[in-house]
Structure formats: structure tokens, C-alpha cells
MIDOSE-1310 file (N, C-alpha, C; in nm, 2 decimals, decimal comma, always signed):
residues 92
mvaw	+10,15/+9,75/+6,22/+10,03/+9,69/+6,28/+9,89/+9,80/+6,25; +9,79/+9,70/+6,24/+9,64/+9,78/+6,22/+9,60/+9,82/+6,34; +9,55/+9,96/+6,36/+9,48/+9,96/+6,45/+9,35/+9,96/+6,46; +9,31/+9,83/+6,43/+9,18/+9,81/+6,44/+9,04/+9,91/+6,53
drvs	+9,07/+9,87/+6,64/+8,99/+9,98/+6,72/+8,96/+10,09/+6,69; +9,04/+10,15/+6,58/+8,97/+10,30/+6,49/+8,83/+10,29/+6,42; +8,83/+10,17/+6,39/+8,70/+10,13/+6,28/+8,61/+10,06/+6,39; +8,46/+10,10/+6,36/+8,38/+10,06/+6,45/+8,25/+10,01/+6,35
rddv	+8,16/+9,97/+6,40/+8,08/+9,86/+6,32/+7,96/+9,94/+6,24; +7,97/+10,11/+6,27/+7,94/+10,21/+6,14/+8,00/+10,22/+6,04; +8,16/+10,21/+6,06/+8,23/+10,20/+5,97/+8,23/+10,08/+5,85; +8,17/+9,97/+5,89/+8,18/+9,88/+5,83/+8,03/+9,89/+5,76
laal	+7,93/+9,89/+5,83/+7,82/+9,94/+5,75/+7,81/+10,03/+5,66; +7,91/+10,15/+5,64/+7,92/+10,26/+5,53/+7,95/+10,19/+5,44; +8,09/+10,09/+5,46/+8,12/+10,00/+5,37/+8,08/+9,90/+5,28; +8,00/+9,87/+5,33/+7,86/+9,75/+5,32/+7,80/+9,87/+5,21
qdyd	+7,73/+9,96/+5,26/+7,65/+10,07/+5,17/+7,71/+10,11/+5,05; +7,85/+10,15/+5,05/+7,91/+10,16/+4,90/+7,92/+10,08/+4,86; +7,99/+9,96/+4,86/+7,95/+9,83/+4,77/+7,83/+9,80/+4,73; +7,71/+9,82/+4,78/+7,61/+9,80/+4,73/+7,59/+9,91/+4,61
rlgp	+7,58/+10,03/+4,64/+7,60/+10,18/+4,58/+7,66/+10,17/+4,43; +7,82/+10,11/+4,46/+7,91/+10,12/+4,33/+7,91/+9,99/+4,27; +7,85/+9,85/+4,36/+7,90/+9,74/+4,30/+8,02/+9,66/+4,27; +7,97/+9,52/+4,24/+8,17/+9,51/+4,28/+8,26/+9,56/+4,23
eqff	+8,25/+9,56/+4,04/+8,33/+9,61/+4,03/+8,41/+9,73/+4,04; +8,34/+9,85/+4,05/+8,38/+10,00/+4,06/+8,39/+9,99/+4,21; +8,39/+9,88/+4,30/+8,39/+9,92/+4,44/+8,53/+9,87/+4,48; +8,58/+9,73/+4,38/+8,71/+9,71/+4,39/+8,82/+9,83/+4,31
arhg	+8,76/+9,89/+4,22/+8,86/+9,95/+4,15/+8,93/+10,10/+4,23; +8,77/+10,14/+4,28/+8,79/+10,25/+4,40/+8,84/+10,22/+4,48; +8,84/+10,09/+4,57/+8,92/+10,08/+4,70/+9,04/+10,01/+4,70; +9,07/+9,94/+4,61/+9,17/+9,85/+4,55/+9,18/+9,74/+4,63
ygps	+9,06/+9,69/+4,62/+9,07/+9,51/+4,64/+9,03/+9,43/+4,57; +8,98/+9,30/+4,56/+8,91/+9,22/+4,49/+8,86/+9,12/+4,57; +8,77/+9,07/+4,47/+8,69/+8,93/+4,55/+8,78/+8,85/+4,63; +8,68/+8,82/+4,74/+8,74/+8,74/+4,85/+8,75/+8,56/+4,77
rsye	+8,86/+8,54/+4,80/+8,87/+8,40/+4,77/+8,84/+8,28/+4,89; +8,83/+8,29/+5,01/+8,78/+8,19/+5,10/+8,70/+8,23/+5,19; +8,66/+8,34/+5,22/+8,56/+8,35/+5,33/+8,50/+8,49/+5,28; +8,34/+8,48/+5,33/+8,28/+8,63/+5,29/+8,19/+8,62/+5,41
liwn	+8,14/+8,78/+5,44/+8,08/+8,83/+5,53/+7,93/+8,83/+5,46; +7,85/+8,78/+5,54/+7,72/+8,77/+5,51/+7,64/+8,90/+5,64; +7,55/+8,96/+5,56/+7,47/+9,08/+5,60/+7,38/+9,09/+5,52; +7,21/+9,11/+5,62/+7,10/+9,11/+5,53/+7,10/+9,01/+5,42
erhy	+7,09/+8,90/+5,42/+7,10/+8,76/+5,35/+7,19/+8,82/+5,23; +7,29/+8,91/+5,18/+7,37/+8,94/+5,13/+7,54/+8,89/+5,13; +7,58/+8,85/+5,06/+7,72/+8,80/+5,08/+7,82/+8,91/+5,01; +7,89/+8,91/+5,06/+8,03/+9,07/+5,08/+8,17/+9,02/+5,12
phka	+8,27/+9,06/+5,02/+8,38/+9,02/+5,00/+8,46/+9,09/+5,14; +8,47/+9,00/+5,23/+8,52/+9,02/+5,37/+8,60/+9,13/+5,42; +8,70/+9,11/+5,34/+8,84/+9,20/+5,33/+8,86/+9,30/+5,29; +8,80/+9,33/+5,17/+8,76/+9,44/+5,09/+8,66/+9,61/+5,18
ilgt	+8,55/+9,46/+5,23/+8,49/+9,59/+5,36/+8,54/+9,61/+5,44; +8,64/+9,54/+5,54/+8,72/+9,56/+5,65/+8,80/+9,69/+5,58; +8,89/+9,64/+5,47/+8,96/+9,73/+5,45/+8,90/+9,87/+5,41; +8,78/+9,88/+5,36/+8,76/+9,99/+5,30/+8,71/+10,09/+5,44
ayel	+8,65/+10,00/+5,54/+8,62/+10,06/+5,66/+8,68/+10,11/+5,72; +8,83/+10,08/+5,74/+8,92/+10,15/+5,76/+8,96/+10,28/+5,72; +8,99/+10,24/+5,62/+9,00/+10,40/+5,50/+8,87/+10,50/+5,55; +8,74/+10,47/+5,52/+8,66/+10,56/+5,61/+8,66/+10,59/+5,71
atgq	+8,74/+10,54/+5,84/+8,74/+10,59/+5,99/+8,88/+10,64/+5,98; +8,99/+10,63/+5,93/+9,09/+10,64/+5,95/+9,15/+10,77/+5,78; +9,10/+10,76/+5,69/+9,13/+10,81/+5,62/+9,25/+10,78/+5,51; +9,32/+10,61/+5,60/+9,44/+10,62/+5,54/+9,38/+10,49/+5,45
rlap	+9,45/+10,49/+5,37/+9,40/+10,34/+5,30/+9,50/+10,23/+5,28; +9,44/+10,13/+5,31/+9,50/+9,98/+5,33/+9,53/+9,90/+5,21; +9,67/+9,86/+5,20/+9,65/+9,76/+5,06/+9,66/+9,61/+5,09; +9,61/+9,55/+5,03/+9,51/+9,40/+5,05/+9,66/+9,32/+5,12
gdfe	+9,76/+9,37/+5,11/+9,89/+9,28/+5,19/+9,91/+9,34/+5,32; +9,84/+9,47/+5,37/+9,89/+9,50/+5,44/+9,83/+9,42/+5,60; +9,69/+9,36/+5,54/+9,67/+9,30/+5,67/+9,63/+9,13/+5,61; +9,59/+9,05/+5,71/+9,53/+8,91/+5,69/+9,38/+8,93/+5,65
ggka	+9,34/+8,82/+5,60/+9,22/+8,78/+5,57/+9,14/+8,69/+5,65; +9,24/+8,62/+5,67/+9,18/+8,43/+5,76/+9,12/+8,49/+5,90; +9,14/+8,37/+5,97/+9,05/+8,34/+6,07/+9,13/+8,44/+6,22; +9,29/+8,48/+6,19/+9,32/+8,55/+6,28/+9,33/+8,69/+6,21
gavr	+9,31/+8,72/+6,12/+9,28/+8,88/+6,04/+9,14/+8,89/+6,06; +9,08/+8,95/+5,93/+8,98/+8,99/+5,89/+8,87/+8,92/+5,97; +8,83/+8,81/+5,95/+8,75/+8,71/+6,02/+8,73/+8,74/+6,18; +8,86/+8,76/+6,23/+8,83/+8,74/+6,37/+8,80/+8,88/+6,41
vlgk	+8,84/+9,04/+6,34/+8,80/+9,17/+6,40/+8,66/+9,16/+6,34; +8,60/+9,13/+6,22/+8,47/+9,16/+6,19/+8,39/+9,04/+6,30; +8,42/+8,94/+6,32/+8,33/+8,85/+6,42/+8,34/+8,93/+6,58; +8,41/+9,01/+6,59/+8,43/+9,09/+6,71/+8,33/+9,19/+6,74
mgfv	+8,27/+9,22/+6,62/+8,19/+9,36/+6,57/+8,07/+9,27/+6,56; +8,06/+9,18/+6,58/+7,93/+9,15/+6,55/+7,89/+9,04/+6,44; +7,97/+9,06/+6,34/+7,90/+9,00/+6,22/+7,97/+8,89/+6,17; +7,85/+8,86/+6,13/+7,88/+8,67/+6,06/+8,00/+8,66/+5,93
vqpl	+8,10/+8,62/+5,97/+8,18/+8,61/+5,83/+8,22/+8,41/+5,82; +8,17/+8,32/+5,71/+8,20/+8,23/+5,70/+8,25/+8,16/+5,56; +8,32/+8,03/+5,56/+8,40/+8,04/+5,44/+8,32/+7,99/+5,31; +8,35/+8,08/+5,21/+8,29/+8,00/+5,12/+8,30/+7,88/+5,02
């Protein structure tokens, strides 16, 4: 089970900045994720791949990389975790 309590809102914001700095292709290649298929995180009127952002935030917080199959992206997974941190995640 993933220890999401080790990830802070600031870790998520750092992952968003990394995505903006690198762009989608380089971000996905560097962190091992791909585009969202069902949900997206909305921040400052921009749309982000919610699961990739949360997984990267976990890596930034812990130094441990999660594979996409290590956690769920849906309502019981990444959507819930990001929502508890105050982020808006909506269906595509």
C-alpha cells in the first residue's frame, strides 16, 4: 500500500512545475507515466495528467518511484488523494 500521507500539497505543486518545465513528452519519459485516460487535474486553468502528477509528487517526497500499476488513478485512488489535498480533479 502506498503511504500517501508522506506526500504534501507542496510536493504536488513541485510536480506540476516539473510538468510545465519539461512539457508532456519529457515529463512522461522522465517519470514513467503517460497521458490521462479518464481524469485530469485542473490547476490555474491548466489541465494535467492527475495520476502522473501524483506519482511524481510521491517520487519527489520519498525518493521512491511508483509505476503506474502500483496505484489506482480513479475515484478510490489518485482522484481521492488529490481531492483531499484541495485539488480539483474532473473526468475527461
